[in-house]
Steps between C-alpha positions, in 0.01 A plus 500: 500500500777743587675450166177547304442833672861608460544422132234732353640788707843476343459326165502626234459857618832569674744377231304676226480827690874479572587427136291800391677718757846393383412550133387855572813574703716390205338766279441769757825705492531544122253769385527849640224634720199598292287804577170318555635213707609741776187714516410316820841579654546872431298611806780349710739761358245779550463594135225760484210441264553123491136428585173661394315422823643482852426585861704652782607285794740622770660759271534249220308475175374145454434411133167340411486519119785549252274506194125499457513121458807409713508505878778503757444156651850381408646814658323419826611137493864585432523782756676284764760387245585854391507611863780251569698500173628761259336498156676284241413284203473196728286675759268624223460166324525229766158574657325431170701180451395382845138579413539299179646202686205516740266503199658180366460342843135600531420401142610143567277500808209631296547231234533231764159599636346528154636187332754324719873468540569400141348822364681696771832362378423579135373850561772585749779395263352690207442819700837493678682473167275734298731761348251787506402424858868500597584826319193706583531400865875558525475854368132568587461822301138400426459461791372141504655314796230594750228448239601136454548431868172654612298336222634152582475547876149642472388208280657248740321654799163512325545138394569416863175673594309315229630162616478556874274802559770698679354847500831648610652358181221664300569838660876470452462380141303808400736714706778376269291592196438847642869551568578389146258759367669773704843380385390528138146572382565284193432207734141558393587298188596189697225552754239528225631183339497304826150626586352408162669159507353428844153599386521287183674191633395484865150657506351252749786535748492877464128541559499258793744727684342834409350595831510840672773402744737370232430793269565741786831335593618493140402862444662608827829331416505636146413854605758497779775392261401755234416778750799724406397480133138584587605797715717634219219468248245658730726804532595517131166448329574133423814582306601135473201421285478830316863474390524132415158366404494594130444219251669442165440191285749587225808337648369157597713314236815680611428425865441134414847496342651649817322238709647224283851646515473531876385138530788392273748692716651726234308824556786671688789411269612834360310687772681376811801320350693641204497288186815399313604746232407812697769764568724439799789287615422129535631359828657163561390288796638635829360262760422133544130568446569688176733226373224244555245726331726561201574127469130412507429764238782366281374142538132563430515816292260791529183391679264794476172315548386218727246229414216613726290603201506142373433373852192721528368371167557142619313576822206632298494178299495303826193686624245260337676204664463666839135595450363218714767523769544718807735720297223637278391783726850622598592502131190693402553738789853578383392549138208728584706705748787533254280600206292747700801666663690533173196634312470783755869570452469489122220759479648745752659801338876540556528166681577139425757566227806426715640192670457638851124527435463161331682328785230615742305199372760268653471236648152421363638339180741291708206369701333392176812317380561333835147364539475384138834320495465348845153363425599367159786300650289316761334229287838383370640435849882460497529569128291814541709613796822449306364686197383785723840532668678506164258757355518735799878478530529572126277806529692616806831453318372708209394770746844500659672521162300813418583645840865422433472689171412811701786438741743449212391817320505707820851383584639524147317799350348680800158648566290731286415871528309565824663190654852632440761438767648840417273638773750376759780703347270799458414499870870495588583788265214719618603450862840653417363818336373783721169650390213695647266291285543190283251534215373189324361554148387149399298209632679205659771687690343653809396203715814284457729794579294606800524148636867438423604833656258434790322833462814711541479672161281812455304348210242691297341428161447711191179468299372591155384842624851606601525881466177504300331841466185354652675433833477749781787738555592316820534173311697665220739649756544153649574359155757773429667419829531136394666611178747720684587280797369149441697190420309317228481133415335330204533211260722501197297513175509121453353441846253788518154382607291812436642760266242776561637616837863509386405679176295764682768556763770546236286740299409699812864512612615621158232768494615616844859528380643176641679213337547143615843400630549127555717428803507121484358202317416196713516161329367160599721199572501416128635840393176654371474872580166521683480816711635850460567742785496862387452862597369800312737791440476839339734544202793734566 
């Protein structure tokens, strides 16, 4: 009895969570800090204007919302870490990796409850090795780590309520869903998919539990978790929904392509990791890990896509065979939830066309694969088990080869644009140069530098209205002061994100009798000039 209770607690969850953690740590140091991945951390360095909604507490401003659809839950969770350790790339990224490892752990527990240990092993292996899950969690610029964790934990708790009538589990499950909504309002996609799937696939179980007490507990938990989001919207005229609820059906085919590329694992090649043939010095392997990565890449060649698309098609073909088994309803639930969530994403304007949106559907497709493959292997006994092990290990190996392709490209060719590691050198250079103000004139620079210099730099930003005639005289005087005394930093032309601000600043400076004088170019570790530090001077 003791061994039977012990085994499910540690197998397969712990080894899979650990393998996911180690895979993330192998990739973690390579890209530079990206602007969006540290939004949650900039309040720790007291950067003004980092949040759009906050409240005062003991002479401190506590952030509540960073954007109309993104809350400060991760900031609150990580507060103890940043109180004890100085900001660094590891301190920024390790919390998300730990959340991802916990998600893998909980997902195996969820599958074990849904379909048994065999499905838990299949789903856990596929999720722990999924390239997009590894990358988007490691760097969490989405952000997505809390979305995945809270969705899986909430589903696990509600399943516990459904199987044992634990009302505390019901309350806590919907509390997780409410927190996920505060973390990122786009959780409405997944929540809508899960709700519709429950209504379609489990109508009898749903209606049997719809009594005032259960509804009240679920509503109380959800509202408590999402309370900061509700307070913000009540004070802003429901800005979350006014700003983000527009529909657009024109880009559904393109978003379907992004979903496929995300599922195949190649959506971030060329966005996160530089492709071969791009400018810059190619590096040789410098560490044991890199030598292994380079050797694997040489042995197997470029592996830019996994085989999960074929696996999903195979699982669909297996659905008729599982129609009269216990797997039918979990499979239908996963399909309905996945289709409904993605359709909401596909018709939302300015959303769903990037990998960090598509991956919000994870791990619903992994649940579908795990249940389908596990159930299909049962009638064949030992032969079925052997075939299942071979198939899952093959799919996992393909996943790892794609992940290694990212590691190889990051180590050999470096990271791309807003992920540049030149930000580390830029922070060091700016710390050496005295200035009343350091003026940033492009997106992607402010947050990483604020974090790396731990709030010591007097950072300000320039905008498209710099020195515009429409600005008040007080603002124009401020702008002239920045021209005369400010130390400026921007991207070189090849790395410029938004050209309008730089163009307007240069035109305004020229009209005011100033010219740009570049003090220093800052390159990344592969020799690509990325940033320029400059001042404005009047010609003699």
